[in-house]
N, C-alpha and C positions, 0 to 999 in steps of 0.2 A: 608468578604467571605474567604475561603480558594483559594489556587492556583487553584485547581480543579475547584471550583465553578466559580472563575473568568474567567478562560479560557473558559470553558462551556457556560457562559452568553455571552461572546463577540462573540464566534462561533454563537450562535443562533440570536444574534443582526445581525450579518453580513449577515448570510443566509436570514434573513427576509427582510433586507433593500437592498441587493445588488444582491443575487442570486434569489430568488424566483420571485420578480418581472420582471425579464427578461426571466424567463422560457417561452418559446413558444411565446416570444414577441420581439425577437432580430431582428433587422433590419439587412440587407444585410451588412451595413457597419460596424456592431459591431460584425462581425466575419471575422477573418483573418487566414492565414495559415503562421504560424512562423517556420515551417520546412516542408519538404516533408511529406505530409499525416498527419500532426499534426496541429490542429487548436487552435486558442486562441480566446476568446470573452472579450466584455467589462467587462462581470460579473468576469471573471478571475483577470483582471486587478484591478477592483475597489475593489473586495473582498480582494486580496493581500494587497492593500493599507491599507485598514480598519484594517485588521488582525494585520499587521505590527505596526500600530500606537497603537493599544491596547495592543499588547504584549510589546511593548517598554514601554508603561506606567506603566507595572508592576513592574517596576524597578528592575529586577534581574540582569541587567548588560550583558545579553547573546546577541550575534550576532544574527541577523535575517537573515535566508537564505530561501526565497521564490523561486518557481518555476520560476515565470515569471522575477523576479530580475535576477535569475542565467541564464535564457535563453538570457537576455540583456548582462550580464556580467558573462561568465563562470568563471572566476576567483575566484568568490564566493565560489566555490567548493573546491578550492585548499587546504583550511585547514578545511573542514567541520567535520573532525573527531578530531579536537582539540579544547579543551576549552568547554564553555558552550555556546550552540546554540540551537535557535528555528529554528526548521524547518516547513515549511507552504506549504501545497498544497491548494490553495484557492478553486479551483473546479477540484476534481478528476472526471474522466470521462467526460471532457469536450467535446468529439465527441458526447456521448449520448446526453449531455445536448443541444448542437447545434442543435441536429437533433430533439429535441423536445420530448425525451424519457428518462427515467432512465435506469439504476441506475447512480447516480452521488453523489458526497460527498464533505465533507471538512475535511481536515487532518491537525493536528498540532501535533508536539513532541517536548518535550524538551530532548537534548542529552548533555552529558558530556563525553568528551574525547572518542567519537564514542559509547557510551553506552546510550541506550534510557533510561532516568528516568521515564518519564510520556507521555504518548499519548492519543489523543483525536480523534475520527472519528465521524463526524455528517453526517446524512442523512437528507438533508434538506425538503424532501418531506414528510417523515413520522414523523420527529422530533426525530427518534431513535439516542442517544448518546451512543457510546461506549467509555470506558475509561479504562485505565490500569496505576499502578503505579509500579515501579520495586520493587519485593520482597513484594508487598501488595495485589496483586491480580487484577482481571478484574471485571468491571461492566457494565451494560447496563442499563441505565435510572435509575440508582441509586441502581439496585440489583446486587448482586454479581453472577457472572456466572462461570460456569466450561465447558470447551469445551466437547461436544459428537459427536459421530461418526454418520453417516447415518443409521447404522445397515443393510445396503444393503448386499446382497449376494456377490455381485460384488461392491467393495467399488467405490465411486464416485471421479473420478479425473478432475479438471479443469486446463488444461495445456496451459500457455502464450507462444505460440512458434513462434508467429506472425512476430518477428524480426530475426527469425533463416532463414537459407538458404534453399531452398526447400527440399534439400536432407536430412539435418540435421532434419528439422521439421517432415518429413516423418518417418524417422528412430526412433526418440522419440515417436511419436504417435504408431507406429508398436509395440514398446517395452511395452508401457504402456497397449496396448489392451490385452496383455496375461493375466493381473490381474485385470484390472480395467475398468468400464463402464466410458467413457469420456463424458463430457458435455461442452457446449460453454462456454468460460469465459465471465464474465460480463463486462469487459473492464473498470473496475473501481476498484482499489484496496482497496478502502473503503467499497466495498461491497464483495470483495473476502475474505477477513479475517473473518468478521462476519460469512459467509457461513461456513467456517470450525469450529467456535466455536459452531453454532446453529445447526449443523447436516444436512446441505444441502451437503456440500462437505466433503470428507474425506482427500483429498490431492490437494495441488496445486503447480505449477512449475511456475517461473518466470525466464527470461533470463535477461531483462533490469531491474535494480534495482537501480533506483534514488532515493536517500535517503527520500525525503518527500512523496514517494508513499510507503515505507515499515517500517520505524521506528516506526509509531504509531501502525500498524497492526502486526508486529510481536511481539512487546510487549503485545499487547492485547492477542494474540494467546497463546503466552508461560505463561504469567500469569494465562491464564485459563486454562492451563495445556496442550497446545499442543507443538509441537516440530517444530523447525525451524533452518535450517543450510544453509550455503553457499553449492555450489556443492562440495567443498573440504571437507565438514563435519565440517568445522570450525563454531564456533558460530558467529551469525550474528553480524557484526560491521558497523557502519556508517563511511564511509571514509576509510575502510580497502580495502585489497587487493582481497578478496574472490570475485568469481564471482557467478552470479545466486543464487536463492534461491530454496531450496526443503522444503516445509513446510505441516504440517499435523495434523489433529485433536489429534492425540495421537502418542506416538512413535512407537507402532506396525506397523500402517499404514506408518509411515514415513520409518520404516526398510523395509516392502514390496517394496515400491517405490524405495528406494536406491538400492536394491538387482537387481532391473531391470535397473536402470538409473546411479548409481553413481560407480559401480564396474569397474575394470580396462575392458576396451573393451566395457563399457556400452554405451548406445546411448548419453549420456552426456558427459563423461570423453573423450571417444573415439573420437568423432566429435570436442570436443574442442580442444583437442591436435592436430588434424589434421588443424584445423583453426589457430592455434598459428603460 
């Protein structure tokens, strides 16, 4: 099998054996708080272990940086933008999973010197697998896909502002309301990016950009024809100095959002400067 097929098969096996059997069956002692407001489950830990073992067995010689390993040893992120690296999010949307509902997903990316080369996002509930390769395109369940917009008169925006201060968050949403219809975020990046490609959302905003949450999704979106940059308008890079992400189903919707949020004095740039 090709690398793409091997990784996809590995993810499906791990989802079938470690994730879905625990969905809605977690015991109290299988859910823990790893940081204030953030939970981890047995499914996260076991899935990351199985994924890491499987990726190691592929023999690429890439370092493996998983979400749970990095939570135990933050030094793993010190050189995440250097060399060949596997990024692993074994259970994206853990809070949803622990609460007994979706969406939740599994994400893997292969990155070289901070540039995503390939990415996979699996929805364990539906079996939907989104995949992209740098310079080669994006696929869903083996079919080539191109990003499409919602077609709504007021484009649809999902803004992940939950980690901002109250004042900052209110200003961002007030600015966005001038041009966009805002919808709740799915609290799962493995769902956020497909929504942009498949016409549910036109724009998304992220403040916290942990690499395993975004490397697969940004690659999938951009290879499908969407647009993504850091808030300083620089191209997305794992381990780089760029803050936040503004992403959209196409360049036109990105420009509309950027005019509201990324210009000098805008809701993001101005407040980011004040916070610095």
